[in-house]
N, C-alpha and C positions, 0 to 999 in steps of 0.2 A: 646537505639536499635530500628531500624524502624522494624515494622511488615512487613511480607511477603507482596508484592502487591496482592490484591484481583482479583477475575474475572472481576469485572467491570473497573476497573483500567486499566487491560490488553488490552481491547479492543480498546482503543486509543493510547497506548504505546508500543504495539509490535513493535521492530525494524523489518526492511525488512529482508527475507531471513531466518527466523527463525520459528520453530514451538512454540506455547504455547500449553503446555500439563496439563492435570488436575491430581492432586494428588490422588491416590486411598487408599493408606495404608502407615502409619508411625509406625516403630517398634524402640523404644530406648533401646538399649542393656545395656549401662553403661553411665555414664556422659561424655564420650568421643566417643562413637560410635552410630550410628542409620543408619537404612535402610529405603528405602521408594520405593514405586512403583508408576508409572504414566502411563497413556494412551499411547500407542505407536501409532504415527503419521500413517496414511493410505500410504503406498508406502514407508515407510523409511525401507531401508534394510541395515544390517551390517553383519560382520563376526563376529563369537564368539570370544571373546578376545579384541576386538576394544573398542575405548573409545569415548565419544562424549563430545562436550563443552555445559555444562548446566548452567543455570544462573537464575537470579531474577532481577526484577527492583528496583534498589536502589537509593533513592533520585533522582528519575526520570531517571536515567541511567542504562542501561543493565550492569551487572557485570557476567561474565562468568569464569568458571574454567573447567579443563579437568577432566573427571570422567569416570572410566571405566564402561561399560554397564554389570551388573552382571547378567542380564537374557541371556539366550542361544538365538541364531539367531531365532529360530522357535517360541519363546514365544510371547504371545500377548499382554504382558504389558512389560513396561520397568523397571527393577531394578537398584537400585544403592545403594551403602555400603559406607557411609562418616564419616569422624571425624568429631568432633566438636571442632572449633578453636573459643574462645571467641571473640578475635579481628579479625578474618578473614574476609577480605572483602565480600565473599560469605558465608562462612559457619555460621558465628554467625547470619545471617539470615536465611539461609536454614534449620538450625536446629529447628527453630520454625514453619516449615510448617506444615500444618493438611489436611486431606483429604477434596478435593474442591477447594484447592488453586492450582494456575497455576505455573508452572515452564517453563522457556524458554529452547530451545534447537536448537542449529544451526544443519543444515540440513545434513552435511558430517561428517560421523565417520571415524576414521582412528586408526592406532596403529600397533605396531611391534610382539604384543603377539598374533599371530594367527598361525594356523597349516601350514598356505601355507608358512611361512617363516623357516620352518624346514625340513631338509631331512628326508627321512625315516629312521624309527627306531624301536625298540622294546619295549623300557621303557622310559616314558615320567614323569620327574620330574617338578613339579610345586613349585618353591621357593617363598614363600611370609610372608611378615612381615605385622601386621597390616590390615590396609584397602587394602593392596596390594593383597588380597586375591580375591577381586572383580572380576578382569579379568577371573580368574580361577573358580570362581562361575558360571561364563558363560559357558566355556570350559568343565567343568566336568559334565554339563547337555547337552552337545551336543553329539549325537550319533556319529558324523564323529569321535571325538576323540578317541573312542574305535574301530572304524573300521581302524585307522591308528596305534594304538598302542596296545600292549598286556598287558601292565600294566601301570598304571597312579598312580603316587605317590605325593599326594598333601601335601606340608608342610607348616604349619602355625605357626609363631613365635609371641608371644605378651608378654606383661610385666607381665599380671595377667591372671589367670584362665577365671574369667568373660569375658573377651575380646575374648576368644575362641568360644563363643556360636554360633556365626554366622556361622562357619565353621562346628561346630557339627549339626547345624539346617539343613544345606545343605546337609550333608551325609545321614541324617536320611530322608530327602525329597526323595532323591534318592531312599533309600533303600525300600520306601512305596510308591513309585509311580509305578503304574502297568506296564508302558510302559518302563520307564527308567530302571527299576531294571532288566528287560529282557535284555536288551542292555548292561547294565554295568556289571552284574553279579559279580564276585568276581575280576574285573580288577582293581577298584579304591581301593586306600589305602590312609588312612588319617594319618598323622604324625605330631599331635599339639605339640608345646614345649612353655614354659614359662621361662621367665629370673628373675622373682622377688619373685616367689611363690615356695613351694613345689608342685611338680606334677610329674606323671610318667615319662615324658620326659622333663627335664629342660636343658636350655641353649640356647644359639644362634645358629642358624642354620649353620653359618660359622664353628663355633668351633666343632658342631657335625659331620660336614663334614671333617675338618681337622683330627679329631683325630679317625675318622672311626666308632664312635658310631652309626651315623645315619645308615650306611649299616648293622652294627652287629644287630642293633634293628629290622631292616627290613628283615634281613636274605637275604640280597641281595649283589652281589660282587660290589667292587667299581667301581667309573665311568670309563665307557669305550667307548671312541668315535666311536666304531664301533656298539654299541647297544644302547646308552643312549642319550637321547635329554634334554634339559633344557629349562624353562621358569623363568624368575626372574622379581619380581615386589615388591619394597618396599622402604626403605629410600636410601638415595645417598650412604651412607657408606656401607650399605648392598648390594646395587647393585655392588659397586667397587669390595668388597671382595669376594662375590659369584663369580663374573665374574673372577677374579683372581683364584680361586680355579678350576673353569671349564677349564679355559685356561691352567692351569698346569697339568690338567688331560688329556689334548690333545684336548678337545672340540673347536671348532672355532664359533665366532659369526656370526649369520645370519642376514637377512634382507628381506623384502618383495621381493626386487630387486635381493637378493641373498641369497638363503636359506643356512643354514649350521646347526650346530649341537645345538647352544642355540641362545634364543634371551632374548632382555632386554627392558623394557618399561622405557623411560626416560621422558615422558611426564609429570609427578609429581613431578620431583626433581628441586629445585632452587628456 
């Protein structure tokens, strides 16, 4: 396996039209998951919930993949949450990065998991599995989310309890941030579930929606298109099944060009 390209290698090999940013911190949660932060390019703007194309030089060529920006739009650093794929064209190398290494990033962010793609509502559901929590890590730390919604429900489903830690860390960070906790108050609710271990909440989020257990556990009524809005990020099967459940409840899919009751991020599927 090739080691990530070092700073001196980048100087001569950075492709045109991309940033080369410095890794600041790396945290490995499990043998499958890690997060890292890197410097934010001067002048780089994005909306909370968008993704960017990030990459490395591998065997002299740039390799890029879509990654949701996990930090909110106001943050001075950029944060990403990644799965480790042993044979992945990018992640097999990305998982080996260390502070001081450099990562490439294309200059134009995009994505559908943004507040602008939703019509006004009272309650916002963020349905995520695995690293699909990343765009919501951005949105739950953005004050605008709480200006637009009275209640924000973050659901995060993983295989094992250990894989939930990133989400718990996020909520803890918000609760202990002097500025954010004033904005968020009690509007944010966290609903973590696992599928392969015993835990307080167990099962696939689609099953918990179908059975009504999600709503019973939270003490809220079933999905209502007049009140509820949704964002979905996860595996292709999860996207399909959750989309069907929201449509069955009367919610319509929206987009940047046509806001509606729920949105899906498909950039990471396939």
